[in-house]
C-alpha positions in Angstrom: 0.0 0.0 0.0 1.3 3.5 -0.9 0.3 6.5 1.2 0.8 10.0 -0.3 -0.1 13.0 1.9 -0.8 16.4 0.4 -1.5 19.8 2.0 -4.8 21.3 0.7 -6.5 24.6 1.2 -8.8 23.0 3.8 -6.4 20.7 5.5 -4.7 17.5 4.4 -5.6 14.8 1.8 -4.2 11.3 1.9 -4.2 9.1 -1.2 -4.0 5.3 -0.4 -3.2 3.3 -3.5 -2.3 -0.3 -4.3 -3.3 -3.0 -1.8 -5.9 -0.9 0.1 -9.5 -1.7 0.9 -11.9 1.1 1.4 -13.5 -0.6 4.4 -10.2 -0.6 6.2 -9.8 3.2 5.8 -13.4 3.7 7.0 -12.5 1.5 10.1 -9.5 3.7 10.7 -11.6 6.9 10.6 -14.2 5.4 12.9 -11.6 4.3 15.4 -10.2 7.9 15.3 -13.6 9.5 15.7 -14.4 7.3 18.7 -11.0 7.7 20.3 -10.2 4.0 20.1 -6.8 4.6 18.3 -3.5 5.9 19.5 -2.0 7.0 16.2 -2.9 10.7 16.6 -2.2 12.9 19.6 -5.3 14.5 21.2 -3.9 17.9 20.2 -3.9 16.8 16.5 -7.4 15.3 16.8 -8.7 18.6 18.1 -7.4 20.4 15.0 -9.5 18.2 12.6 -13.0 19.4 11.9 -14.0 16.7 9.4 -12.9 13.4 7.9 -14.2 12.1 4.6 -13.4 8.9 2.8 -13.9 8.5 -0.9 -12.8 6.3 -3.8 -12.8 2.5 -4.0 -10.6 -0.5 -3.2 -7.2 0.1 -4.8 -7.5 3.9 -4.7 -9.0 5.4 -1.5 -8.8 9.0 -0.5 -9.1 10.5 3.0 -9.7 14.2 3.3 -9.0 15.8 6.6 -10.4 19.3 7.2 -8.8 21.6 9.8 -5.6 23.4 10.8 -3.6 20.2 10.7 -0.1 19.9 9.1 1.1 17.3 6.6 3.8 16.3 9.0 1.3 15.6 11.9 -0.7 13.3 9.6 2.4 11.5 8.2 3.5 10.8 11.8 0.0 9.5 12.7 0.0 7.2 9.6 3.3 5.8 10.6 1.8 4.8 14.0 -1.5 3.4 12.6 -2.1 -0.3 13.1 -4.8 -0.3 10.4 -2.6 0.8 7.4 0.7 -0.7 8.4 
C-alpha cells in the first residue's frame, strides 16, 4: 500500500493506492472518531473538523479538514495499526 499525503486549502488529503480496501480506511476513521486509536495525539485530533473517505478498493482518498499539518498526519499514519 502506498500512502501519499498532500496539503490542501482546507487541511490534508491522503491518497492510499495499491493493496488498500476502502472498508479498512473507514474503520481507521471510525476508530479515530471514537478515540479507540493511538495514532494521533489529542492535540492533533482537536485540529481536525471533518474526515471524509472516498474512492474504491485500490484507490482510496481521505480528506481531513482543519488546521492540521502534513507532518502531523504523516506521523499518525506511521503509527497506525490499520494501514501498516
